[in-house]
PLY file of the C-alpha trace (Angstrom):
ply
format ascii 1.0
element vertex 292
property float x
property float y
property float z
element edge 291
property int vertex1
property int vertex2
end_header
-10.08 -6.60 5.05
-9.76 -9.61 2.79
-9.26 -8.89 -0.91
-11.95 -11.45 -1.71
-14.41 -9.09 -0.01
-13.04 -6.00 -1.73
-13.55 -7.68 -5.09
-17.29 -7.82 -4.46
-17.62 -4.03 -4.34
-18.96 -1.96 -7.22
-17.15 0.74 -9.17
-13.62 0.92 -10.57
-11.08 0.22 -7.85
-7.31 0.44 -8.05
-4.52 -1.28 -6.16
-0.81 -0.54 -6.25
2.32 -2.65 -5.88
5.39 -1.60 -3.91
8.62 -3.35 -3.02
10.65 -3.35 0.20
14.27 -2.19 0.39
17.08 -4.69 -0.04
19.14 -3.09 2.72
18.34 -1.31 5.99
19.90 1.99 4.90
17.22 2.34 2.21
14.31 1.51 4.50
13.28 5.05 5.45
13.14 6.30 1.86
11.19 3.26 0.71
8.75 3.54 3.60
8.20 7.21 2.79
7.38 6.33 -0.83
4.96 3.59 0.19
3.28 5.94 2.66
2.71 8.52 -0.07
1.03 5.86 -2.19
-1.03 4.67 0.79
-2.20 8.25 1.36
-3.91 8.06 -2.04
-6.31 5.52 -0.50
-6.04 2.64 -2.98
-8.25 -0.42 -2.53
-5.19 -2.33 -1.33
-1.41 -2.40 -1.71
0.73 -5.44 -2.41
4.25 -5.70 -1.03
6.73 -7.91 -2.86
9.15 -10.41 -1.38
12.82 -10.76 -2.27
14.28 -13.91 -3.80
14.84 -16.54 -1.14
13.08 -14.41 1.45
15.88 -11.86 1.59
13.48 -9.00 2.31
10.88 -10.92 4.31
11.17 -8.75 7.43
10.96 -5.55 5.41
7.97 -6.94 3.48
6.08 -7.44 6.72
7.19 -4.12 8.21
6.01 -2.20 5.15
2.74 -4.16 4.98
2.00 -3.63 8.69
2.71 0.09 8.45
0.37 0.49 5.47
-2.48 -1.16 7.36
-1.87 0.36 10.80
-1.06 3.92 9.78
-3.27 4.35 6.72
-6.00 1.75 7.00
-5.14 0.37 3.56
-5.42 -3.45 3.30
-2.08 -5.03 2.41
-1.24 -8.11 0.39
2.01 -9.70 1.54
3.88 -11.62 -1.13
5.37 -14.98 -0.17
7.69 -17.00 -2.42
8.79 -20.56 -1.85
11.16 -21.93 -4.49
14.35 -21.27 -2.55
12.86 -22.02 0.88
12.44 -25.05 3.10
9.08 -26.22 4.42
10.15 -25.10 7.88
11.07 -21.60 6.69
7.76 -21.21 4.89
5.83 -22.30 7.99
7.69 -19.62 9.96
6.91 -16.97 7.33
3.21 -17.88 7.35
3.17 -17.65 11.14
4.90 -14.24 10.99
2.31 -12.96 8.53
-0.52 -14.19 10.73
0.99 -12.65 13.88
1.39 -9.35 12.01
-2.38 -9.29 11.52
-2.17 -9.52 7.74
-4.89 -11.66 6.19
-3.94 -11.52 2.49
-1.09 -13.54 0.96
0.12 -13.57 -2.64
1.46 -17.12 -3.07
4.24 -17.27 -5.65
6.87 -19.77 -6.65
9.41 -17.00 -7.13
12.37 -16.66 -9.46
15.14 -19.25 -9.44
18.29 -17.97 -7.74
21.82 -18.63 -9.06
22.67 -20.97 -6.19
19.81 -23.25 -7.23
21.20 -23.95 -10.69
23.51 -26.72 -9.50
21.04 -28.16 -7.01
19.02 -31.21 -8.17
15.31 -30.46 -8.42
14.63 -33.54 -6.35
16.26 -31.69 -3.43
13.89 -28.73 -3.65
11.15 -28.53 -1.02
8.99 -26.53 -3.44
8.69 -26.75 -7.20
5.47 -24.83 -7.92
3.24 -22.23 -6.29
0.47 -24.80 -5.91
2.50 -26.51 -3.17
2.76 -23.22 -1.30
-0.98 -22.57 -1.68
-1.71 -25.97 -0.14
0.63 -25.30 2.78
-1.02 -21.92 3.46
-4.43 -23.58 3.42
-3.22 -26.29 5.80
-1.58 -23.79 8.17
-4.86 -23.12 9.93
-4.63 -19.36 9.30
-7.65 -17.48 8.00
-6.04 -16.07 4.86
-7.27 -14.83 1.52
-4.83 -16.33 -1.01
-3.94 -14.79 -4.35
-1.88 -16.27 -7.19
-0.25 -15.05 -10.37
-1.28 -15.72 -13.96
0.21 -14.99 -17.36
-2.00 -13.74 -20.21
0.91 -14.42 -22.59
1.88 -17.84 -21.14
4.32 -18.50 -18.32
7.89 -18.49 -19.71
8.44 -22.08 -18.54
5.19 -23.53 -19.93
5.19 -25.44 -23.20
2.00 -23.75 -24.37
-1.01 -21.84 -23.09
-3.16 -24.94 -22.71
-0.64 -26.44 -20.28
-0.29 -23.11 -18.49
-4.06 -22.80 -17.98
-4.23 -26.39 -16.70
-1.67 -25.52 -14.01
-3.62 -22.36 -13.22
-6.75 -24.44 -12.67
-4.76 -26.52 -10.18
-3.89 -23.34 -8.27
-7.52 -22.26 -7.95
-8.64 -25.78 -7.07
-5.99 -25.81 -4.33
-7.36 -22.63 -2.78
-6.29 -19.49 -4.68
-9.24 -17.09 -4.35
-8.17 -14.51 -6.91
-5.57 -14.09 -9.63
-3.44 -11.13 -10.64
-1.92 -11.04 -14.11
1.61 -10.33 -15.12
1.91 -6.99 -16.91
0.60 -6.73 -20.47
0.46 -3.89 -22.97
-2.26 -5.09 -25.33
-5.68 -5.44 -23.71
-6.86 -7.86 -26.36
-4.40 -10.41 -24.95
-6.10 -10.11 -21.57
-9.62 -10.43 -22.98
-8.62 -13.52 -24.95
-6.94 -15.03 -21.89
-9.98 -14.34 -19.72
-12.23 -16.12 -22.20
-9.95 -19.16 -22.30
-9.66 -19.58 -18.53
-13.41 -19.24 -18.06
-13.85 -21.96 -20.67
-11.43 -24.07 -18.61
-13.60 -23.69 -15.52
-11.55 -21.07 -13.67
-14.15 -18.84 -12.05
-12.22 -16.78 -9.47
-11.81 -13.02 -10.00
-8.90 -12.00 -12.22
-7.22 -8.64 -11.61
-5.36 -7.27 -14.65
-1.88 -5.93 -13.90
-0.84 -2.71 -15.63
2.68 -1.31 -15.58
3.19 2.34 -16.56
6.45 2.45 -18.54
7.86 5.84 -17.60
11.36 5.53 -19.02
12.75 3.76 -22.05
15.06 1.53 -19.98
12.04 -0.18 -18.45
11.01 -1.62 -21.82
13.86 -4.11 -22.09
13.43 -5.16 -18.45
9.68 -5.65 -18.88
10.23 -7.91 -21.89
12.91 -9.89 -20.05
10.79 -10.38 -16.93
7.50 -11.25 -18.54
8.05 -11.81 -22.25
5.41 -9.15 -22.81
4.26 -8.43 -26.34
4.83 -4.79 -27.25
2.18 -3.48 -29.68
3.35 -1.23 -32.49
1.46 1.66 -30.92
3.56 1.29 -27.78
6.81 0.89 -29.74
6.03 4.11 -31.60
5.51 5.88 -28.29
8.93 4.76 -27.06
10.56 5.72 -30.37
9.02 9.19 -30.20
9.61 10.02 -26.54
12.22 7.58 -25.23
15.04 10.11 -25.31
13.06 12.78 -23.45
12.57 11.59 -19.84
9.76 13.98 -18.94
7.86 13.36 -22.18
8.35 9.60 -21.86
7.02 9.65 -18.31
3.93 11.57 -19.36
3.36 9.39 -22.41
3.80 6.17 -20.40
1.26 7.31 -17.81
-1.15 8.26 -20.60
-0.76 4.84 -22.24
-1.42 3.03 -18.94
-4.42 5.27 -18.26
-5.82 4.45 -21.70
-5.45 0.72 -20.97
-7.31 1.14 -17.68
-10.15 3.12 -19.26
-10.56 0.47 -21.95
-10.61 -2.31 -19.33
-13.25 -0.49 -17.32
-15.34 0.20 -20.41
-15.27 -3.55 -21.08
-16.55 -4.55 -17.67
-13.34 -4.89 -15.62
-13.86 -3.32 -12.21
-10.58 -3.94 -10.37
-7.12 -3.09 -11.70
-3.67 -3.54 -10.19
-0.89 -1.07 -11.06
2.78 -1.99 -10.81
3.67 1.41 -9.41
7.31 0.56 -8.56
7.46 2.77 -5.42
6.65 5.85 -7.52
3.96 7.89 -5.74
3.99 10.54 -8.47
3.08 7.92 -11.06
0.34 6.45 -8.89
-1.11 9.91 -8.24
-0.97 10.92 -11.90
-2.95 7.84 -12.92
-5.56 8.43 -10.22
-5.80 12.09 -11.23
-6.41 11.03 -14.83
-9.24 8.80 -13.58
-10.60 11.16 -10.95
-14.20 10.93 -12.16
-14.05 7.17 -12.71
-12.24 5.59 -9.77
-14.17 4.78 -6.59
-12.35 6.08 -3.51
0 1
1 2
2 3
3 4
4 5
5 6
6 7
7 8
8 9
9 10
10 11
11 12
12 13
13 14
14 15
15 16
16 17
17 18
18 19
19 20
20 21
21 22
22 23
23 24
24 25
25 26
26 27
27 28
28 29
29 30
30 31
31 32
32 33
33 34
34 35
35 36
36 37
37 38
38 39
39 40
40 41
41 42
42 43
43 44
44 45
45 46
46 47
47 48
48 49
49 50
50 51
51 52
52 53
53 54
54 55
55 56
56 57
57 58
58 59
59 60
60 61
61 62
62 63
63 64
64 65
65 66
66 67
67 68
68 69
69 70
70 71
71 72
72 73
73 74
74 75
75 76
76 77
77 78
78 79
79 80
80 81
81 82
82 83
83 84
84 85
85 86
86 87
87 88
88 89
89 90
90 91
91 92
92 93
93 94
94 95
95 96
96 97
97 98
98 99
99 100
100 101
101 102
102 103
103 104
104 105
105 106
106 107
107 108
108 109
109 110
110 111
111 112
112 113
113 114
114 115
115 116
116 117
117 118
118 119
119 120
120 121
121 122
122 123
123 124
124 125
125 126
126 127
127 128
128 129
129 130
130 131
131 132
132 133
133 134
134 135
135 136
136 137
137 138
138 139
139 140
140 141
141 142
142 143
143 144
144 145
145 146
146 147
147 148
148 149
149 150
150 151
151 152
152 153
153 154
154 155
155 156
156 157
157 158
158 159
159 160
160 161
161 162
162 163
163 164
164 165
165 166
166 167
167 168
168 169
169 170
170 171
171 172
172 173
173 174
174 175
175 176
176 177
177 178
178 179
179 180
180 181
181 182
182 183
183 184
184 185
185 186
186 187
187 188
188 189
189 190
190 191
191 192
192 193
193 194
194 195
195 196
196 197
197 198
198 199
199 200
200 201
201 202
202 203
203 204
204 205
205 206
206 207
207 208
208 209
209 210
210 211
211 212
212 213
213 214
214 215
215 216
216 217
217 218
218 219
219 220
220 221
221 222
222 223
223 224
224 225
225 226
226 227
227 228
228 229
229 230
230 231
231 232
232 233
233 234
234 235
235 236
236 237
237 238
238 239
239 240
240 241
241 242
242 243
243 244
244 245
245 246
246 247
247 248
248 249
249 250
250 251
251 252
252 253
253 254
254 255
255 256
256 257
257 258
258 259
259 260
260 261
261 262
262 263
263 264
264 265
265 266
266 267
267 268
268 269
269 270
270 271
271 272
272 273
273 274
274 275
275 276
276 277
277 278
278 279
279 280
280 281
281 282
282 283
283 284
284 285
285 286
286 287
287 288
288 289
289 290
290 291
C-alpha cells in the first residue's frame, strides 16, 4: 500500500525505521530484529540505504521480507549524491521489480572520496534531482522526502531551506518526514512556516528515543538538534545508569508523541534503530491511543 493512502486514515498511527546490515555476516541478526518490529504491526517501516548504495541489496531484501512475510508496507530509502544517473536508474528498476511502491528520496551524506571531486562532476547535487528522475522513470511510486524543523545544516537560513523544500514537493514529493527533534514547539513552528510557504503535503514528525547517553552526541552531530533543558536534565540524572536511561528515554519519546497527538498530529515516525524492545515499549505506553 502507498503511504499517501495510509496518511488518509484516521487515528494515531506509528511507523518505524530500521537499517540494513553493512556486511553479510550481520544479515541474519538484523533481519531478526526487523521481523520483531514488523510483528508489532506498524503502519509502515522504512529501510535506510548506505552511503553510495553500499547496502542497496540488503535494503531491498529487508524491505521485501517485511512486506511479503508480515504484510507491513515498506518504504525503501534511495540516496543519490555519490551515484551516477545510470546507477540510480538501476536502483529504481530494482525497487519496482521488488514490488515496493514507496521510495524515500534523499540526497545522502557526502562520502570522503567526494571531497576532492569537483561538484561539477557530480551527477546529483540535491534530492530534488532524484525526485524528478523517479517521477520520470515511469514507475508508479509514492515518493517521500526529508525535512528539517531546525534547518538543514547546509542551508544559510530557514527561509532558504523552506524554499528548497517547496521545490521538492513541486517536483513530486507526496509526503515529508522530519529529522529528529526533541522540542515539539520547534515542529509546530516549522509546520506553520511551511504551510505559509504553500507546502501542503502531509508532514510526518520523526521521533528518536534516546536510550543511552552516547546517542546524545551522535544525534546532535547528525542533525544539529536542539536539546531542551528538560532533556539535558534527564541525561544528567540517568545517563550513567543504562537501564534507567533507557526507560527515561522511552518515556520522553512517549511524552512527545502524546503531545503531538493531542495537538492534531495523527502519524508519527519513530527512529527505532533496529531495537524491537524500544518499539514495543513505546507501543505499549500508547496501547489505548495507537490504531493497530
